[in-house]
C-alpha positions as CSV (number, residue, x, y, z in Angstrom):
1,M,-43.7,-236.6,-26.4
2,L,-42.6,-233.1,-25.4
3,Q,-39.6,-233.2,-23.0
4,D,-38.4,-229.6,-23.0
5,Q,-38.9,-228.4,-19.5
6,D,-39.2,-224.7,-20.4
7,L,-41.9,-225.4,-23.0
8,L,-43.7,-227.6,-20.5
9,S,-43.5,-224.9,-17.9
10,I,-44.8,-222.3,-20.4
11,Q,-47.7,-224.4,-21.4
12,E,-48.6,-225.2,-17.8
13,A,-48.5,-221.5,-16.9
14,R,-50.8,-220.7,-19.8
15,T,-53.2,-223.5,-18.9
16,K,-53.4,-222.6,-15.2
17,V,-53.9,-218.9,-15.9
18,E,-56.9,-219.8,-18.1
19,K,-58.3,-222.0,-15.4
20,A,-57.8,-219.3,-12.8
21,Y,-59.5,-216.7,-15.0
22,A,-62.5,-219.0,-15.6
23,A,-62.8,-219.5,-11.9
24,F,-62.6,-215.7,-11.4
25,Q,-65.7,-215.2,-13.5
26,K,-67.6,-217.2,-10.8
27,Y,-65.6,-216.0,-7.8
28,R,-66.1,-212.3,-8.6
29,N,-69.9,-212.7,-8.0
30,L,-69.5,-213.8,-4.3
31,T,-70.3,-211.4,-1.6
32,Q,-67.7,-210.2,0.9
33,E,-69.3,-212.3,3.6
34,Q,-69.0,-215.5,1.4
35,I,-65.4,-214.6,0.7
36,D,-64.6,-214.1,4.3
37,T,-65.9,-217.6,5.1
38,I,-63.5,-219.0,2.5
39,V,-60.5,-216.9,3.8
40,E,-61.1,-218.0,7.4
41,A,-61.1,-221.7,6.3
42,M,-57.8,-221.2,4.5
43,A,-56.3,-219.6,7.5
44,S,-57.5,-222.3,9.9
45,T,-56.1,-225.0,7.6
46,S,-52.8,-223.3,7.4
47,L,-52.4,-223.1,11.2
48,S,-53.4,-226.7,11.7
49,H,-50.6,-227.8,9.3
50,S,-48.0,-225.2,10.6
51,R,-45.4,-227.7,11.9
52,E,-45.7,-230.1,9.0
53,L,-45.2,-227.3,6.5
54,A,-42.3,-225.8,8.5
55,E,-40.5,-229.1,8.6
56,M,-41.1,-229.6,4.8
57,A,-39.7,-226.2,4.0
58,V,-36.5,-226.7,6.1
59,Q,-36.0,-230.2,4.7
60,E,-36.4,-229.2,1.1
61,T,-34.6,-225.8,1.1
62,T,-32.2,-226.3,4.0
63,Y,-32.9,-222.6,4.9
64,G,-33.9,-221.4,8.4
65,N,-35.4,-223.4,11.3
66,V,-38.7,-225.0,12.1
67,R,-39.5,-222.9,15.1
68,D,-39.2,-219.6,13.4
69,K,-41.0,-220.8,10.2
70,M,-43.9,-221.7,12.4
71,A,-43.8,-218.2,13.8
72,K,-44.1,-216.9,10.2
73,H,-47.1,-219.2,9.7
74,T,-48.7,-217.7,12.7
75,L,-48.1,-214.2,11.3
76,N,-49.6,-214.9,7.9
77,A,-52.4,-217.3,8.9
78,G,-53.2,-215.9,12.3
79,L,-52.3,-212.2,12.6
80,L,-53.0,-211.3,9.0
81,P,-56.6,-212.7,8.9
82,H,-57.2,-211.0,12.2
83,A,-56.0,-207.6,10.9
84,I,-58.2,-207.7,7.8
85,R,-61.2,-209.4,9.4
86,G,-64.4,-207.3,9.0
87,R,-62.8,-205.1,6.3
88,R,-64.5,-204.8,3.0
89,Y,-62.6,-205.1,-0.3
90,V,-65.4,-206.1,-2.7
91,G,-68.9,-204.6,-3.4
92,V,-70.0,-201.4,-1.8
93,L,-67.1,-200.2,0.4
94,K,-68.7,-196.9,1.7
95,E,-71.1,-194.1,0.9
96,V,-70.3,-190.5,1.3
97,P,-73.7,-188.8,1.6
98,E,-72.4,-185.2,1.8
99,E,-70.5,-185.7,-1.5
100,K,-73.1,-188.1,-3.0
101,V,-70.4,-190.6,-3.9
102,I,-70.5,-194.4,-3.6
103,E,-67.3,-196.4,-3.6
104,I,-67.3,-200.0,-4.9
105,G,-64.4,-202.5,-4.6
106,V,-63.5,-204.2,-7.9
107,P,-61.1,-207.2,-8.0
108,V,-58.1,-207.1,-10.4
109,G,-58.6,-210.6,-11.6
110,V,-55.8,-213.3,-11.7
111,V,-52.9,-212.6,-9.4
112,A,-49.5,-214.0,-10.5
113,A,-47.7,-214.8,-7.3
114,I,-43.9,-215.4,-7.4
115,V,-42.7,-217.2,-4.2
116,P,-39.1,-217.2,-2.9
117,T,-37.1,-220.1,-1.6
118,T,-36.4,-218.3,1.7
119,N,-40.1,-218.2,2.8
120,P,-41.8,-220.7,0.6
121,T,-44.8,-221.8,2.7
122,S,-45.6,-218.7,4.7
123,T,-45.5,-216.6,1.5
124,V,-48.0,-218.9,-0.2
125,M,-50.4,-218.5,2.8
126,Y,-49.9,-214.7,2.8
127,K,-50.4,-214.2,-1.0
128,A,-53.4,-216.6,-1.3
129,I,-55.2,-215.0,1.6
130,I,-54.8,-211.4,0.5
131,A,-55.6,-212.3,-3.1
132,L,-58.8,-214.2,-2.3
133,K,-59.8,-211.7,0.3
134,A,-59.9,-209.0,-2.4
135,G,-62.0,-211.1,-4.7
136,N,-59.2,-212.4,-6.9
137,T,-58.0,-215.9,-8.0
138,I,-54.3,-216.7,-7.9
139,V,-51.6,-218.7,-9.8
140,I,-48.5,-219.5,-7.8
141,S,-45.0,-219.9,-9.2
142,P,-42.7,-221.6,-6.7
143,H,-38.9,-221.4,-6.6
144,P,-37.5,-224.6,-8.1
145,R,-35.7,-225.3,-4.9
146,A,-38.9,-225.1,-2.9
147,K,-41.4,-226.6,-5.4
148,R,-42.6,-229.5,-3.2
149,C,-43.4,-227.6,-0.1
150,T,-44.8,-224.6,-2.0
151,C,-47.2,-226.7,-4.1
152,Y,-48.3,-228.8,-1.1
153,T,-49.2,-225.6,0.8
154,A,-51.1,-224.3,-2.2
155,E,-53.0,-227.6,-2.4
156,L,-54.0,-227.5,1.3
157,L,-55.3,-223.9,0.8
158,Y,-57.2,-224.8,-2.3
159,N,-59.0,-227.7,-0.8
160,A,-60.0,-225.6,2.2
161,A,-61.3,-222.8,-0.1
162,V,-63.4,-225.1,-2.2
163,A,-64.8,-226.9,0.8
164,A,-65.9,-223.4,2.1
165,G,-67.7,-222.5,-1.1
166,A,-65.1,-221.3,-3.5
167,P,-65.4,-222.4,-7.2
168,E,-62.9,-224.9,-8.5
169,D,-59.5,-223.6,-9.7
170,V,-59.4,-220.4,-7.6
171,I,-55.9,-221.4,-6.5
172,Q,-53.4,-222.8,-9.0
173,C,-49.8,-223.8,-8.6
174,I,-47.2,-224.4,-11.3
175,N,-45.6,-227.8,-10.7
176,N,-42.9,-227.4,-13.3
177,A,-41.8,-223.9,-12.7
178,T,-38.9,-222.5,-14.7
179,I,-37.8,-218.9,-15.5
180,E,-39.4,-219.1,-18.9
181,G,-42.6,-220.5,-17.4
182,T,-42.7,-217.7,-14.7
183,N,-42.2,-215.1,-17.4
184,A,-45.1,-216.6,-19.4
185,L,-47.2,-216.4,-16.2
186,M,-46.4,-212.7,-15.7
187,R,-47.0,-211.7,-19.3
188,H,-50.1,-213.7,-19.9
189,P,-53.0,-211.5,-21.2
190,R,-55.3,-212.9,-18.5
191,T,-52.9,-212.0,-15.7
192,G,-54.3,-208.9,-13.8
193,V,-51.4,-208.1,-11.4
194,I,-48.1,-209.5,-10.3
195,L,-47.1,-210.0,-6.7
196,S,-43.4,-210.8,-6.8
197,T,-41.1,-211.8,-4.0
198,G,-37.5,-212.8,-4.6
199,G,-34.2,-211.6,-6.0
200,Q,-33.7,-208.4,-8.0
201,G,-33.8,-210.4,-11.3
202,I,-37.4,-211.7,-10.8
203,V,-38.5,-208.3,-9.4
204,R,-37.2,-206.5,-12.5
205,A,-38.8,-209.0,-14.7
206,A,-42.1,-208.4,-13.0
207,Y,-41.9,-204.6,-13.5
208,S,-40.8,-205.0,-17.1
209,S,-43.7,-207.4,-18.0
210,G,-46.1,-204.7,-19.0
211,K,-48.4,-205.7,-16.1
212,P,-49.2,-203.9,-12.9
213,A,-46.7,-205.3,-10.4
214,F,-45.8,-205.2,-6.7
215,G,-42.2,-206.1,-6.0
216,V,-39.7,-205.3,-3.3
217,G,-36.2,-204.2,-3.1
218,P,-33.4,-205.8,-1.0
219,G,-33.0,-205.0,2.7
220,N,-29.8,-203.8,4.3
221,V,-31.1,-202.8,7.7
222,P,-29.0,-200.5,9.9
223,V,-29.6,-200.5,13.7
224,L,-28.7,-197.2,15.5
225,L,-28.0,-197.4,19.2
226,E,-28.7,-193.9,20.4
227,K,-27.0,-192.5,23.5
228,S,-30.1,-192.8,25.7
229,A,-30.8,-196.4,24.7
230,D,-31.1,-199.3,27.2
231,L,-28.1,-201.2,25.7
232,A,-28.9,-204.5,27.4
233,C,-32.4,-204.5,25.9
234,A,-31.3,-203.2,22.5
235,I,-28.6,-205.8,22.1
236,S,-30.9,-208.6,23.2
237,R,-33.6,-207.7,20.7
238,T,-31.1,-207.1,17.9
239,V,-29.7,-210.6,18.4
240,E,-33.2,-212.0,18.5
241,G,-34.0,-210.3,15.2
242,K,-30.7,-211.3,13.5
243,A,-31.1,-214.9,14.6
244,F,-34.8,-215.2,13.5
245,D,-35.0,-218.0,10.9
246,Y,-31.2,-217.6,10.5
247,G,-31.5,-214.3,8.8
248,T,-33.7,-215.3,5.9
249,V,-36.1,-212.3,6.3
250,C,-35.2,-209.4,4.0
251,S,-35.7,-207.0,6.9
252,S,-33.2,-208.8,9.2
253,E,-30.7,-206.6,11.0
254,Q,-27.4,-206.3,9.0
255,S,-25.3,-203.7,10.8
256,V,-25.3,-202.1,14.3
257,V,-24.1,-198.5,14.5
258,A,-23.0,-197.6,18.0
259,L,-21.0,-194.8,19.7
260,E,-17.3,-195.4,20.4
261,E,-17.9,-194.6,24.0
262,A,-20.4,-197.5,24.3
263,R,-18.0,-200.0,22.7
264,E,-17.2,-202.1,25.8
265,T,-20.8,-202.2,26.9
266,V,-22.0,-203.3,23.4
267,L,-19.4,-206.0,23.1
268,A,-20.1,-207.3,26.6
269,E,-23.9,-207.5,25.9
270,L,-23.3,-209.3,22.7
271,K,-21.3,-211.9,24.6
272,K,-24.1,-212.3,27.1
273,N,-26.5,-213.0,24.3
274,R,-24.2,-215.8,23.0
275,A,-22.9,-213.9,20.0
276,H,-19.4,-214.9,18.8
277,L,-17.2,-211.9,18.4
278,C,-15.0,-212.6,15.4
279,T,-11.4,-211.4,15.1
280,K,-10.2,-209.4,12.1
281,E,-8.9,-212.6,10.5
282,Q,-12.2,-214.4,11.1
283,G,-14.1,-211.5,9.7
284,D,-12.0,-211.5,6.5
285,A,-12.7,-215.3,6.2
286,L,-16.4,-214.7,6.6
287,A,-16.4,-211.9,4.0
288,R,-14.7,-214.2,1.4
289,L,-17.2,-217.0,2.2
290,L,-20.5,-214.9,2.2
291,I,-19.9,-212.5,-0.6
292,T,-19.0,-213.6,-4.1
293,K,-16.7,-211.7,-6.5
294,N,-19.8,-210.5,-8.4
295,W,-21.1,-208.9,-5.2
296,T,-23.9,-211.5,-4.7
297,I,-24.7,-213.6,-1.7
298,N,-23.3,-217.1,-1.6
299,P,-26.5,-219.2,-1.9
300,D,-24.9,-222.0,0.1
301,C,-24.7,-219.7,3.2
302,V,-28.3,-218.3,3.0
303,G,-30.4,-219.2,6.1
304,Q,-27.7,-221.5,7.6
305,A,-27.1,-221.9,11.3
306,P,-24.3,-219.8,12.7
307,G,-22.3,-222.9,13.6
308,K,-22.5,-224.2,10.1
309,I,-21.4,-220.9,8.6
310,A,-18.5,-220.7,11.1
311,Q,-17.4,-224.2,10.1
312,M,-17.6,-223.3,6.4
313,A,-15.3,-220.3,7.1
314,G,-12.9,-222.4,9.2
315,I,-13.9,-220.8,12.5
316,S,-14.5,-222.7,15.7
317,V,-17.5,-221.5,17.8
318,P,-19.5,-222.9,20.7
319,A,-22.5,-225.1,19.8
320,D,-25.0,-222.6,21.3
321,T,-23.8,-219.6,19.4
322,S,-26.7,-217.4,18.4
323,I,-25.1,-215.2,15.8
324,L,-21.7,-214.2,14.4
325,A,-20.7,-210.6,15.0
326,V,-17.9,-208.8,13.0
327,E,-16.5,-205.3,13.5
328,I,-16.0,-203.5,10.2
329,Q,-14.4,-200.1,9.5
330,G,-16.8,-198.6,6.9
331,V,-19.5,-199.0,4.3
332,G,-19.2,-199.8,0.6
333,K,-17.4,-202.3,-1.6
334,E,-14.2,-202.0,0.3
335,H,-16.2,-203.5,3.3
336,P,-18.1,-206.5,1.9
337,L,-19.8,-207.3,5.1
338,S,-21.6,-203.9,5.1
339,M,-24.1,-205.3,2.6
340,E,-27.1,-207.6,3.1
341,K,-26.0,-211.1,4.1
342,L,-29.2,-213.2,4.5
343,S,-27.6,-215.2,7.3
344,P,-27.0,-214.8,11.1
345,V,-24.0,-212.6,10.6
346,L,-24.1,-209.1,12.1
347,S,-21.7,-206.3,11.3
348,L,-20.6,-203.7,13.9
349,L,-19.5,-200.1,13.4
350,F,-18.4,-197.7,16.1
351,V,-18.4,-193.9,15.4
352,D,-17.8,-190.8,17.5
353,D,-21.1,-188.9,17.6
354,W,-24.8,-188.8,16.7
355,E,-24.3,-187.1,13.3
356,A,-21.8,-189.8,12.4
357,Q,-24.3,-192.4,13.3
358,I,-26.9,-190.8,11.1
359,R,-24.6,-190.6,8.1
360,T,-23.4,-194.2,8.6
361,C,-27.0,-195.5,8.7
362,Q,-27.8,-193.5,5.5
363,A,-24.8,-195.0,3.8
364,I,-25.8,-198.5,4.7
365,L,-29.3,-198.1,3.3
366,K,-27.9,-196.6,0.1
367,F,-25.6,-199.6,-0.2
368,G,-28.3,-202.1,-1.1
369,G,-31.3,-201.3,1.2
370,L,-32.8,-198.1,-0.1
371,G,-36.4,-197.6,1.0
372,H,-36.6,-200.7,3.0
373,T,-36.2,-200.7,6.8
374,C,-34.1,-199.2,9.6
375,V,-34.1,-199.5,13.4
376,I,-33.3,-197.2,16.3
377,Y,-33.1,-197.9,20.0
378,S,-33.6,-194.8,22.0
379,K,-35.6,-193.1,24.8
380,D,-35.3,-189.7,23.3
381,D,-38.3,-189.0,21.2
382,A,-36.7,-186.0,19.4
383,K,-33.8,-188.1,18.3
384,I,-36.2,-190.9,17.2
385,R,-38.2,-188.4,15.0
386,E,-35.0,-186.9,13.6
387,F,-33.8,-190.4,12.7
388,G,-37.1,-191.3,11.1
389,I,-37.2,-188.1,9.0
390,R,-33.6,-188.4,7.8
391,M,-33.5,-192.1,6.9
392,P,-34.2,-193.1,3.3
393,A,-36.4,-196.0,4.5
394,F,-40.1,-196.5,4.7
395,R,-40.2,-198.6,7.8
396,V,-38.6,-196.9,10.8
397,L,-38.8,-199.3,13.7
398,V,-38.3,-198.2,17.3
399,N,-37.0,-200.5,20.1
400,T,-38.1,-203.7,18.4
401,P,-36.4,-206.6,16.5
402,S,-36.5,-205.7,12.8
403,P,-38.0,-208.9,11.2
404,Q,-40.7,-209.1,13.8
405,G,-41.4,-205.3,13.7
406,S,-41.4,-204.8,9.9
407,T,-43.7,-207.7,9.2
408,G,-46.2,-206.6,11.8
409,L,-45.5,-209.2,14.4
410,T,-44.6,-206.8,17.2
411,T,-45.9,-203.5,15.7
412,G,-49.1,-202.1,14.4
413,L,-48.0,-202.4,10.8
414,L,-50.1,-204.6,8.5
415,P,-48.9,-208.2,8.7
416,S,-47.1,-208.8,5.4
417,M,-44.4,-210.7,3.6
418,T,-44.1,-208.1,0.8
419,L,-42.5,-204.9,2.1
420,G,-42.6,-202.2,-0.5
421,C,-39.6,-199.8,-0.8
422,G,-41.2,-197.0,-2.7
423,A,-40.2,-195.0,-5.7
424,M,-36.6,-194.5,-4.5
425,A,-36.1,-198.2,-4.9
426,G,-38.1,-198.5,-8.1
427,N,-41.1,-200.1,-6.3
428,A,-44.8,-199.3,-6.9
429,T,-45.6,-198.8,-3.2
430,S,-43.8,-198.1,0.1
431,D,-46.5,-200.0,2.0
432,N,-46.7,-203.4,3.6
433,V,-48.7,-205.0,0.7
434,G,-52.2,-206.3,1.6
435,P,-55.6,-206.9,0.0
436,Q,-56.0,-203.1,-0.6
437,H,-53.3,-203.3,-3.3
438,L,-55.1,-206.1,-5.2
439,M,-58.3,-204.2,-5.9
440,N,-59.5,-201.1,-7.7
441,V,-62.2,-198.7,-6.5
442,K,-65.1,-197.7,-8.7
443,R,-67.0,-194.5,-7.8
444,I,-70.6,-193.7,-8.5
445,A,-71.0,-189.9,-8.3
446,Y,-74.3,-187.9,-8.3
447,P,-74.4,-184.2,-9.1
448,T,-73.9,-181.9,-6.1
449,R,-73.9,-178.5,-7.9
450,T,-74.5,-176.9,-11.3
451,V,-71.7,-175.8,-13.6
452,E,-72.5,-172.2,-12.8
453,E,-72.2,-172.9,-9.1
454,A,-68.9,-174.8,-9.6
455,F,-67.4,-171.7,-11.2
456,S,-68.8,-169.2,-8.7
457,V,-66.5,-166.8,-6.9
458,V,-64.4,-168.5,-4.2
459,P,-64.8,-166.9,-0.8
460,Q,-62.1,-164.5,0.2
461,P,-59.3,-165.6,2.5
462,A,-59.8,-164.9,6.2
463,A,-57.2,-162.1,6.1
464,A,-59.3,-160.2,3.5
465,A,-62.5,-160.6,5.4
466,A,-60.9,-159.4,8.6
467,T,-60.1,-156.0,6.9
468,S,-62.9,-155.3,4.5
469,T,-64.5,-156.8,1.4
470,V,-64.0,-154.4,-1.6
471,L,-64.6,-155.6,-5.1
472,V,-62.2,-154.0,-7.4
473,A,-61.2,-154.4,-11.0
474,S,-57.9,-153.9,-12.8
475,P,-57.2,-150.3,-14.1
476,V,-58.0,-151.4,-17.7
477,A,-61.3,-152.9,-16.6
478,E,-62.1,-149.7,-14.6
479,A,-61.6,-147.5,-17.7
480,V,-63.8,-149.8,-19.9
481,E,-66.5,-149.9,-17.2
482,R,-66.4,-146.1,-16.9
483,Y,-66.7,-145.6,-20.6
484,L,-69.6,-148.1,-21.0
485,A,-71.5,-146.4,-18.2
486,Q,-71.1,-143.0,-19.9
487,R,-72.5,-144.4,-23.1
488,G,-75.3,-146.2,-21.4
489,L,-74.2,-149.6,-22.5
490,R,-73.4,-151.0,-19.1
491,P,-76.2,-152.9,-17.3
492,K,-77.8,-150.6,-14.7
493,E,-77.5,-153.3,-12.0
494,A,-73.8,-153.5,-12.4
495,A,-72.5,-150.3,-10.8
496,P,-68.9,-149.4,-11.3
497,P,-66.6,-150.5,-8.5
498,A,-65.5,-148.2,-5.8
499,P,-61.9,-147.0,-6.1
500,V,-59.5,-148.6,-3.7
501,S,-56.3,-147.0,-2.5
502,S,-53.0,-148.5,-3.8
503,T,-51.9,-148.7,-0.2
504,A,-54.7,-151.0,0.8
505,P,-53.8,-154.6,1.9
506,A,-53.2,-157.0,-0.9
507,A,-56.1,-159.2,0.2
508,V,-58.4,-156.1,-0.2
509,R,-57.0,-155.2,-3.6
510,T,-57.7,-158.6,-5.1
511,A,-59.6,-158.3,-8.4
512,V,-62.8,-160.2,-8.4
513,L,-64.8,-158.2,-11.0
514,P,-65.1,-159.3,-14.6
515,A,-61.9,-159.1,-16.5
516,P,-61.4,-156.5,-19.3
517,V,-62.0,-159.1,-21.9
518,E,-65.5,-159.9,-20.5
519,V,-66.3,-156.2,-20.3
520,V,-65.3,-155.6,-23.9
521,D,-67.2,-158.7,-25.1
522,R,-70.4,-157.3,-23.4
523,F,-69.8,-153.9,-25.0
524,L,-69.2,-155.3,-28.5
525,S,-72.5,-157.3,-28.3
526,A,-74.4,-154.1,-27.5
527,K,-72.5,-152.2,-30.3
528,A,-73.4,-154.9,-32.9
529,A,-77.1,-154.5,-32.0
530,T,-76.9,-150.7,-32.4
531,E,-75.1,-150.9,-35.8
532,S,-77.6,-153.5,-37.2
533,A,-80.4,-151.0,-37.0
534,A,-79.1,-148.7,-39.8
535,A,-75.8,-147.7,-41.5
536,Q,-74.2,-144.9,-39.5
537,P,-72.0,-142.0,-40.6
538,V,-68.3,-142.1,-39.8
539,T,-67.9,-143.3,-36.3
540,C,-65.3,-143.6,-33.7
541,R,-65.2,-144.7,-30.1
542,C,-67.0,-147.9,-31.3
543,G,-70.3,-146.5,-32.7
544,E,-70.5,-142.8,-31.7
545,S,-71.2,-140.3,-34.6
546,A,-68.4,-137.9,-35.2
547,A,-70.9,-135.1,-35.4
548,E,-72.5,-136.1,-32.1
549,Q,-69.3,-136.4,-30.1
550,P,-69.5,-134.4,-27.0
551,P,-66.8,-131.8,-26.4
552,A,-63.9,-132.8,-24.4
553,P,-64.2,-132.0,-20.7
554,A,-62.6,-128.7,-19.7
555,I,-59.4,-128.9,-17.9
556,A,-59.4,-126.9,-14.6
557,T,-56.3,-124.8,-15.2
558,P,-55.9,-121.0,-14.9
559,A,-57.3,-119.2,-18.0
560,S,-54.0,-117.3,-18.4
561,L,-52.1,-120.6,-18.8
562,Q,-54.7,-122.5,-20.8
563,P,-54.1,-122.6,-24.6
564,P,-57.0,-122.7,-27.0
565,A,-58.4,-126.3,-27.0
566,P,-58.3,-127.9,-30.4
567,E,-61.6,-129.1,-31.8
568,I,-60.8,-132.8,-31.3
569,H,-62.1,-135.4,-29.0
570,V,-59.7,-138.0,-27.5
571,S,-61.3,-141.4,-27.6
572,E,-61.2,-143.6,-24.5
573,F,-61.6,-146.9,-26.3
574,V,-60.9,-147.9,-29.9
575,C,-61.8,-151.2,-31.5
576,E,-61.1,-152.7,-35.0
577,A,-64.5,-151.5,-36.3
578,D,-63.7,-147.9,-35.4
579,V,-60.4,-148.1,-37.3
580,R,-61.9,-149.7,-40.5
581,S,-64.7,-147.1,-40.5
582,A,-62.2,-144.2,-40.2
583,I,-60.1,-145.6,-43.0
584,Q,-63.2,-146.0,-45.2
585,H,-64.2,-142.3,-44.7
586,G,-60.7,-140.8,-44.6
587,K,-61.0,-139.8,-40.9
588,K,-58.5,-139.7,-38.0
589,I,-59.1,-141.2,-34.5
590,Y,-57.4,-139.2,-31.7
591,I,-56.0,-141.2,-28.8
592,G,-54.3,-140.2,-25.6
593,P,-52.1,-141.9,-23.0
594,R,-55.2,-143.5,-21.3
595,T,-56.9,-144.6,-24.4
596,I,-57.5,-148.3,-24.7
597,V,-56.7,-149.6,-28.2
598,T,-57.4,-153.2,-28.8
599,P,-54.6,-155.2,-30.5
600,S,-56.8,-155.9,-33.5
601,A,-57.4,-152.2,-33.9
602,R,-53.7,-151.4,-33.9
603,E,-53.2,-154.2,-36.5
604,A,-56.0,-152.8,-38.7
605,A,-54.5,-149.3,-38.5
606,G,-51.2,-150.6,-39.7
607,P,-49.3,-147.9,-41.7
608,Q,-52.5,-145.9,-42.4
609,D,-51.8,-143.3,-39.8
610,V,-55.4,-143.4,-38.6
611,L,-54.5,-143.3,-34.9
612,V,-53.2,-139.9,-33.9
613,L,-51.8,-139.1,-30.6
614,A,-53.4,-135.9,-29.3
615,Q,-51.1,-133.3,-27.8
616,R,-52.8,-131.9,-24.7
């Protein structure tokens, strides 16, 4: 009997993806209304088991606390369904009559959902709801330390979905999850997209799997206390956010950046909110405990109560301590507590001015939180906007606790447990991930114009219309047009353009007539028709008989200064056919400074000395 856990996990992953894919073939035929009934049943069941699931999660993982995990359940099974209720993600999404386009939502198929140990039950609710809402099926891979509560949550959701009309196997959970099994899930040919939440290792594995993937980067959230901020409110909300589920949310506050002039007020408000202010020695002990030599977080400290962490560091604190606060002197590896801590430990930095606050917050985000989340407390809207523009983060929260604001609990952001960090952090999106990311859009497009209409002249800019509308051509095109008109080869309806002064506005002088190439092409077509009638004597100027060439126009100069005009005619346009005809008959073609000689004509002339520059 097979006993290798990795092989068992790989086989289970393969089997369950196949089951989910078979279920998808049936589920994809449901209407949005039928799907909504299923999603509502899943949400209702999740809320009815909220306490039970929260207690299971805390007991199995030892991370966080029951009260805050129940709040996460409300976010994902209450606020999330409310936010997406009535929205369409499958079937016809909308029609755009003026563009004659119909948009249709198409599911991606099987969603591979990687669930972390920090939020094992709420993340299952969230991922299952958004996957099924967009018409997909899902296979869940739990963290080994949270396998029991994760799989139980998945089972509750599955039973609710089937009872509401979903086909069997729409929700699958791997009971024997290992790293190898999870990799097999992500790389399976039937997997449509990966929704990965966890450490950087699993997120990188998701992006390197060859499948479309949504992962997130780490959070190292700075909190800027601007000069105009209500410090009592700001500190109260910051402590509330830092203490939420004992810091297990990736968008928890990590460092407060305040002005030196506000030091005493900030410290006093922290004490009022039951924060323990650590001495330098206590801070050093916390740094050694929380951060390993490899610059990773000590897993034994993740999501632990402040009293327990203090005890592990050899620090004595009151039983009702809300968080541990430690002043640090800078950002970077020389200051370990300036990184993400995933525990109720808050760093404090005091600087001299606004610009120093901005630079410090930027440095914190670049030290392990790029693209994620930042917070500002302020009453100055100009400062808030400047902060938002300058921060390398895609969630800029104002006057709200960070975990609650970033996940959409206290803000208008989409309720979500997967917070994208954008391209700067190597993520596929900067959004709060929702059903819209687990679907594609098909478009049915009817014709709205002909090809000729599509390439019609674009209307002139307003500036040009305000002066005058004059159609002009380039100097080369003007010369060609003038010559063709003299020879009767230009269509009568296409009159030569009116000359425009070189001092006219640029918008007026914009060339909109046919380019010289188009003019020449039209001329050559007419010439070919003329030559096909009969062989002609030596020609120049593309088809004109040398004997029939009109005399050159007289130059209006005084007779006493005018030398005898040579019996030559300067051609205005010379093509390759002219040159070859002249070579054949031993003739010369006279050209002047304004004569247009095509490149092929010059090449044909070569060293033959056919083209002669007339001296006038």
